[in-house]
C-alpha positions in Angstrom: 47.9 -0.6 189.3 48.4 -2.4 192.6 49.8 -0.7 195.6 52.8 -2.9 195.5 53.6 -1.8 191.9 53.0 1.8 192.8 55.4 1.5 195.7 58.2 0.0 193.5 57.7 2.7 190.9 57.8 5.5 193.5 61.0 4.0 194.9 62.6 3.8 191.5 61.7 7.4 190.8 63.2 8.6 194.0 66.4 6.6 193.4 66.8 8.1 190.0 66.3 11.6 191.3 68.8 11.1 194.2 71.5 9.6 192.0 72.7 12.7 190.2 72.3 14.8 193.3 74.5 12.4 195.2 77.1 12.5 192.4 77.3 16.3 192.3 79.3 16.8 195.5 81.8 14.1 194.4 82.2 15.7 191.0 82.5 19.1 192.5 85.3 17.8 194.9 87.2 16.3 191.9 87.0 19.6 190.1 88.3 21.5 193.1 91.2 19.0 193.5 92.2 19.5 189.9 92.5 23.2 190.6 94.4 22.5 193.8 91.5 23.7 196.0 91.4 21.7 199.2 91.0 22.3 202.9 93.9 24.7 203.1 93.0 28.0 204.7 94.0 29.9 201.6 92.5 27.5 199.1 89.3 29.6 198.6 91.3 32.8 197.6 91.0 33.8 194.0 94.8 33.5 193.5 95.1 30.0 194.8 94.6 28.2 191.5 97.4 30.4 190.0 99.7 29.5 192.9 99.0 25.8 192.4 99.6 26.0 188.7 103.0 27.8 189.3 104.0 25.7 192.3 107.5 24.9 191.0 108.2 28.5 190.0 107.2 29.8 193.4 109.1 27.2 195.4 112.2 27.6 193.3 112.1 31.4 193.5 111.6 31.4 197.3 114.5 29.0 197.7 116.8 30.8 195.3 116.3 34.3 196.8 116.8 33.0 200.3 120.1 31.3 199.3 121.4 34.3 197.4 120.7 36.7 200.3 122.3 34.4 202.9 125.3 33.2 200.8 126.4 36.1 198.5 129.2 37.4 200.8 130.7 33.9 201.0 130.5 33.7 197.2 132.2 37.0 196.8 135.1 35.9 199.1 135.3 32.6 197.2 135.7 34.4 193.8 138.4 36.7 195.3 140.4 33.8 196.7 140.2 31.9 193.4 141.5 34.7 191.3 144.0 36.4 193.6 146.6 35.3 196.1 145.7 35.7 199.8 147.6 34.0 202.6 144.4 32.9 204.3 140.6 33.3 204.3 140.8 36.0 207.1 143.4 37.9 205.1 140.9 38.1 202.2 138.1 39.2 204.4 140.2 41.9 206.1 141.6 43.2 202.8 138.2 43.4 201.2 136.7 45.3 204.2 139.7 47.6 204.4 139.8 48.5 200.7 136.0 48.5 199.9 134.1 48.4 203.1 131.1 46.2 203.9 129.7 47.0 200.5 132.6 45.0 198.9 131.1 41.8 200.1 127.8 42.5 198.3 129.2 43.9 195.1 127.3 42.5 192.1 124.5 41.0 194.2 121.5 42.6 192.5 121.6 40.8 189.1 121.7 37.3 190.8 118.9 38.3 193.2 116.7 39.4 190.3 117.6 36.7 187.7 118.3 33.7 190.0 114.6 33.0 190.4 114.1 32.7 186.7 117.2 30.5 186.2 116.3 28.2 189.2 112.7 28.0 188.0 113.8 26.9 184.5 116.4 24.5 186.1 113.8 22.9 188.3 111.2 22.6 185.5 113.7 21.0 183.2 114.7 18.6 186.0 111.1 17.6 186.6 110.4 17.2 182.9 113.6 15.1 182.4 112.6 12.8 185.3 109.2 12.2 183.8 110.7 11.3 180.5 113.6 9.2 181.7 111.4 7.3 184.2 109.9 5.5 181.3 113.3 3.9 180.5 114.2 0.4 181.9 115.9 0.5 185.3 115.0 4.1 186.0 111.4 3.8 187.2 111.9 1.9 190.4 112.1 3.2 194.0 115.5 1.4 194.8 118.5 3.5 195.7 120.4 2.8 192.5 117.3 3.8 190.4 116.8 7.0 192.4 120.5 7.9 192.1 120.6 7.2 188.3 117.4 9.0 187.5 118.1 12.1 189.5 121.7 12.3 188.3 120.8 12.0 184.6 118.0 14.5 185.0 120.3 16.9 186.9 122.8 16.7 184.1 120.2 17.6 181.5 119.0 20.5 183.6 122.6 21.8 184.1 123.4 21.6 180.4 120.2 23.4 179.5 120.6 26.4 181.9 124.3 26.9 181.2 123.8 29.0 178.1 121.3 31.2 180.1 123.4 31.6 183.2 126.8 32.1 181.7 126.4 35.9 180.9 124.9 36.4 184.4 127.9 34.6 186.0 130.4 36.6 183.9 128.8 40.0 184.9 128.7 38.9 188.5 132.4 38.1 188.6 133.3 41.3 186.8 131.3 43.3 189.4 132.8 41.3 192.3 136.4 41.9 191.1 136.2 45.3 189.3 138.0 47.3 192.0 140.7 44.6 192.3 141.2 44.6 188.5 141.3 48.4 188.5 144.1 48.3 191.1 146.1 45.9 188.9 145.8 48.0 185.7 145.1 51.7 185.3 143.7 50.9 181.8 140.6 49.2 183.2 137.5 51.1 184.2 137.7 51.8 187.9 134.1 50.9 188.7 130.9 50.2 186.8 128.0 52.0 188.4 125.7 49.1 187.7 125.8 45.5 186.5 124.1 46.7 183.3 127.0 49.1 182.8 129.4 46.2 183.3 127.6 44.1 180.7 127.6 47.0 178.3 131.3 47.5 178.8 132.0 43.8 178.0 129.9 44.1 174.8 131.8 47.2 173.7 135.1 45.5 174.1 134.4 41.9 173.2 131.1 42.1 171.2 127.8 40.4 172.1 129.3 37.0 172.2 131.8 38.2 174.8 129.0 37.8 177.3 129.5 34.0 176.8 133.2 34.0 177.6 134.1 30.9 179.4 131.0 29.0 178.2 132.7 25.7 177.7 134.1 25.6 181.3 130.8 27.0 182.6 128.8 24.3 180.8 131.1 21.6 182.2 130.6 22.9 185.7 126.9 23.2 185.4 126.4 19.8 183.8 128.6 17.8 186.2 127.8 19.9 189.3 124.0 19.8 188.8 124.1 16.1 188.1 126.0 15.4 191.4 123.8 18.0 193.2 120.5 16.4 192.5 121.8 12.9 192.5 123.2 13.3 196.0 120.1 15.1 197.3 117.6 12.5 196.1 119.8 9.6 197.2 120.5 11.1 200.6 116.9 11.8 201.2 115.9 8.3 200.1 118.5 6.8 202.5 117.7 9.0 205.4 113.9 8.6 205.2 113.9 5.0 204.2 110.6 4.2 202.5 108.7 6.7 204.6 107.9 10.3 204.1 110.8 12.7 204.5 110.7 15.5 207.0 112.4 18.9 207.6 115.5 17.4 209.3 116.0 15.0 206.3 115.7 18.0 203.9 118.2 20.0 205.9 120.7 17.1 206.0 120.3 16.0 202.4 120.5 19.6 201.2 123.7 20.3 203.1 125.3 17.0 201.9 124.5 17.6 198.2 126.0 21.2 198.4 129.2 20.0 200.0 129.7 17.0 197.8 129.0 18.7 194.5 131.4 21.5 195.3 134.2 19.1 196.3 134.0 17.5 192.9 133.5 20.6 190.6 135.6 23.1 192.5 138.7 22.9 190.2 136.4 23.4 187.2 134.8 26.4 188.8 138.2 27.9 189.7 139.4 27.7 186.1 136.1 29.2 184.9 136.5 32.1 187.3 140.0 32.9 186.2 139.0 32.7 182.5 136.1 35.0 183.1 138.2 37.5 185.1 140.7 37.5 182.3 138.1 38.7 179.8 138.5 42.4 180.8 142.2 42.5 181.4 144.1 44.7 179.0 146.4 41.8 178.2 144.6 38.5 178.7 146.8 35.9 180.3 145.1 32.7 179.2 144.6 31.6 175.6 142.7 28.5 176.5 141.4 26.3 179.3 144.5 24.1 179.1 146.7 27.1 179.4 145.0 28.2 182.5 145.2 24.7 184.1 148.9 24.5 183.2 149.6 27.9 184.7 147.9 27.0 188.0 149.7 23.7 188.3 153.1 25.3 187.4 152.9 28.2 189.9 150.7 26.8 192.6 150.7 23.1 192.3 147.6 20.9 192.6 146.5 22.7 195.7 146.1 25.8 193.6 143.0 24.2 191.9 141.3 24.3 195.4 142.2 27.8 196.4 139.1 29.2 198.1 137.6 25.8 198.8 137.4 26.4 202.6 135.1 29.3 202.3 133.0 27.5 199.7 132.5 24.5 202.0 131.8 26.8 205.0 129.0 28.3 202.9 127.8 25.2 201.2 126.2 23.2 204.0 124.1 25.8 205.7 123.1 27.6 202.4 122.0 24.5 200.6 120.3 23.1 203.7 118.3 26.3 203.9 117.5 26.3 200.2 116.0 22.8 200.2 114.3 23.4 203.5 112.5 26.4 201.9 111.8 24.6 198.7 110.3 21.6 200.4 108.3 23.8 202.8 106.7 25.7 199.9 106.0 22.3 198.2 104.3 21.1 201.4 101.9 24.0 201.7 100.9 24.2 198.0 99.6 20.9 196.7 100.3 19.7 193.2 97.6 19.9 190.6 95.8 16.5 190.5 95.8 16.6 186.7 99.5 17.0 186.3 101.0 16.0 189.7 104.3 14.2 189.6 104.4 11.9 192.6 108.2 11.9 192.7 108.3 15.7 193.0 105.4 16.5 195.2 107.9 16.4 198.1 111.1 16.7 196.3 113.4 19.0 194.6 114.2 21.1 192.3 
């Protein structure tokens, strides 16, 4: 064998040996990316792959808990103004504090604080899944503003309709807890105070049966479907307009979150008011409303069209900062936990719930 042939053969052998060695780091990196392991300081922690796999759940939970803690007193005042007649917002605040103390503003907060994470996680997951499915339809897969608006609105409607049946009992119990002392003052036949939200739920079941927990479901479903559609549609559209074709930042998330909260409440508030009155009526000794239409007619007859917007002022005061904060937290968690490479949805890696 000549020295030239020996040289070529040796070179070939070395190349063959080097090839798989060279490929190993690349393959290793790909496997790490699939598990969400990257250069993040926490990415080598044993829990990191679990966090990546449950990215949506974690982001939704953090955002939901933050918004409940910050916004519950406003929500309590809104419910009181919707269901009772106060001359003004401040009269409602003063009366609540005088008769129930500071605790009155937080009455019924524990169930939403515990369950809201689960509800939001389901809502966001259904929203993401709906977007992936609907994006395959003509006219919904583009990056134009009309496409973004249509896709997010339809996906939001699907999410709202899905979670309505889960959230209706929680909403009913929350309203009963918020109003229980007020209802007690109106009628001596009503239990003065439930020690816990579980007691309130049990009391509803005792009087109305298990399906009593879904009282007001039709109105609740209408609010969730319409409201969630507008909510996500406005957020995604506003974010797209404010950021252009570039990457959105914290200020965009704050502004878009506030806008979607305000706009969605402006549209669905009359539906929410009717729902609240129907759900308050559940535990009255003599229910006042036989149907949704009866409730609407009563409001229009005694309060006029303005009556359908009773409590809107406190809702809007609450809406912008609370929903800005919610989306800020959501997007921040999304930004620090990368999507899994194998199942990443590009449209949601920096987007909502």
